[in-house]
N, C-alpha and C positions, 0 to 999 in steps of 0.2 A: 667777134674772139680775141681779136688785135688790140682791141679795147682794153677787152677784159685781163688778157696778157699782160699792156702796160700798165697798166693798173695793178698785176699782181708783181709784177716785175717790180716800179715803183714802190709797193710798201716793202718786197726781199730787201732792195735796196736800202729805206731805211731801220729794215734789222740790222742788218750789217754796219749799219753804220753805228746804235746805241755805246756799245764799247770803245768805238773808239773816243764819243764824244769825253767818256769816262773817262780812257786817261787820259784824252787830251787840256785835265785837270791844270789851272793857271800854277806856277814855282815862282812863288819868290826869290831871295837875290841873299848871295854875300855879300859881307862888307867887310870888312877891317882896319883894325886900328893897331898898326904897328907897329912891333917895338913899344906896350908900353909901359912907361913909366914907374912905379911907385914909389914913393921919398918913406911910406909908412917901414916898405920889407927894404925897400934898397936896393930894386933888382927891377928887368928891363920879361916883358912876354907879349908876343899878340893875343891882341880879342877879337875873336869874329864872331861878328854879328846874323842872323839871319832876322830880314825884314817878311814878314805877311805877303801874300800871292793884292795886288794891288794897296801897296805901303805906298807908290808915288804917282797916283790915280787922283787924289786929292789930302789936302793943304790939314784939313780944317778934322780931323778922320787921327784919334792915339788909341796906343795899344797900351797892354801889359804884358810886361817885361818878366820872365826868366832864365833865370839864374844859370849857367852849368859849368862844374869844377870837370879839369878832363877838358882840356876845347881839343888836344889835339886831335881824340876819340869820336867826334859828337859827327864830322859834315863831313871831311874831306880824308877818304877809302887813302889816299897815300901817303897821309903824316898821323898815323895811326898806330897805335904800341907794335900792334901785328898790321901793320902794313895788306889794306884790303878791308880788313876787320874796326867798319866804324861802327859809329849805334844807326846812319841814314838819318839821322836827329832831320836834316832838309826837307828829306821825304815822308818824312811821319807826319810832321807839322804841316807841310803843304796837303794832305791827307784827309789829315782827318782837318782840316779849315774847307778842304774843301765839301765834305759830303755834312759840314755846318752841325760836325757835333764838338768840338772848341771853338772857341771865340781865337778871331785871327791875334797872333804877338809877334812879339821883338823875342829874340833867342840870343844872348851873350854869354857864348863859348869864349872860356876864361880858358887858356894855355896853365897847365901848373908848368914849375920847373921844379931845377937839379934839388934845390932843397921841398920837394913838396907834402916827403911825410913831420916835416916838421910844422906846415902848412897849414896838414890840414887835421894835426890833434889838439887838442883841447891841453893836456895836460905833459908833466917832460917825461917818461917812461923810466926807472933808472935804470931798467932791466936790457932792455937797449939804447940804457940810452943818449936818445932822440924825442923828438917831438911837445913843441909845448909853445909853438904860434898861430893856434889860429883865434887869439885875440887879435891880434894883430891884422890877422886874411883874413877876417870879418871888417876890418878900421879899413882896410884898401877896399874891398870891395863897395863897399857902403858912404865910406869919406871921398876915395878918390873916384874908383873906376865908375860908380852907382852916378854920381853928379856929373862923370863926362855922356856917357848915355844919354839922362833925364836929357842934356842943355843940346845934343847936337840932336838924340832924334825926338822923335814926338812921344812922348809914352803918359801912362798913369802914372803918377808916382806913389799913391803912398799906395799903405802894405798891401789892403785886397788889391792892387796889380802887381804885388809885384811877390815873384815864384825865386824856391831853392832850390836846386835839386844835385845831384848826385852818387856816383856807384861808390863800396869797397868805404876806402878814405876820404873818399869824395861824402858818401852816403853821410859817417862819420862829423864827419867839418861843416855839411847840411843840418842837423842836427843839431848840433849844440850853441849854432850860430843862429841858425831858428828859436833854437830856446834862450839863450842870449834877449837878441833884438828879435819881440815880439812886430816892436809898432813900425819894425822893416817893412819883414819879408811876415805876411800871413800866409803861402802852403808853400809848404816845401817836399821836394819828393826825395824820396832819404829810399835807397833801395840797395840790394846783399849791404846793409854798412858793418864797419869794423868796430863788432860792439867788445873790443874781448883785449878793445887799448885801453894798457894800467889797468888790467884788474877791473873790468864791466865801470870804468871812470868817470865815463858820460847817467850811465847809472843815478847815481850818485845828482850828478845836473837837474837832472829831472825830474827827482824826487827834493829839488828844492825846488821847484817853476815855482812861482804866485804871483807873474801875472795877470793881469782881466784878460788883456789880447791875449786866442787860441789862436795858435797858427794851424791853419789843415792841415793834416800827415798823409802825406801814402805812405807806406811799406812796406816795403818786400822784402822775398827773400825765397833761395833758389834749394832746389830737390838732393842736387847734389854738390851743394855749398861744402858738407861736413856737417859732425851730424851736434859739432859742437854753437857752429853758426848759425844753425836752425834755432837750437834750444836757447840760445843767446834774442837771439831774433820773436821768442815768442815770447821770453820774460821785458824785449822791451816794449812788444806787446800788450801784454798786460800790465805793465808800470803804466800803461802811457791808459791805457779803458778807469785805473785805480786816480787817473790823475786828473779825471773827468772827458778822453776824449773817449767818448759813449756812442757817436751820434755817426751813421751813420756821411754826414753833409763834410762832417768834421773829419774824422781817420775811415782809410782804410788802408784792408789787413789785408796782399795779395803770400802765399804762395805756389811758382811754381815747381811740380817734382821734380818734373823734366833736367830743372836747366841748373848753370855748372858758373861760376864767378866766373866767369866776360863780355866782354863786349858783345859776342856777336848774340849772346843772354837776358844784355839788359835792350840791345833795337827790338827783341820781340817786344817785350812789353811798355818799354818807353810811348807809344803812342797810346797807352791807354792810360800810362800816368801824365797824358797833357786834356784827355779827356775830363780826367781829376781834378788838374791843375788848374783850369780853367772854363770847366764847361761851357755850353753856347749860354746862352741866359735864360734859353727859354726854356734851359734841363735842370737848370738850378736857380735857385734866391739869391749865386755868394754874388753875382751881377755888379762889378765894384762900378762902374760905369755911369 
């Protein structure tokens, strides 16, 4: 009888420990490039680098890289635009990497600056007397930041292993840079994009897209972001399909009916975004490693 009780007690304790083991999944770490200076833009900003779990265990493993705009809002709650409302991006990456539903990746969070509106927009909007520096912002990322990241960290530098992502004006910048530099970025996360900018000038950019390499695109929008915004998102969805983004492997459109235009809403969607951008090799033929 005592032996049976001991056996049952041991089995019961093992069952109780199972959830704890799941919670104790390995975590990535944050590195920082403080005061990163851009000669192209003539300004400084901080860059936050997420390194995946196990990055320091081996020096022969390389990783894809996701570059994200509005870096203040991604990792550290105290630095978010609304303090405490950040994307919890490191936690999302840890979870998906631990579950082996996405490839281990490096994430570079690029802080915005006081010239955010100008840097994130492709054209000068005369009605707002602002915008039009997205080409220079793209040069900063590609010629200056990406060069440093590829040199300092163990990355795969090619387009199949480079992604760009952002929300709102950051979503607009992502789409524009991705469409004009498809040989650099093979994956785009376009979340709640500001398609309205300068009378939907981004639609014209898409219509003129003629590169042989087509980036994979995640596009989403929230049901509580406004009727006009949703109409624009659906217009963009339809134009992308007309331009050849017809396969689910290349394009995923998602509407979150209850989502508003907030960091909290994007934080809820970003785990699925990570799975789309860099799915585990066994889940997708898109693995570029």
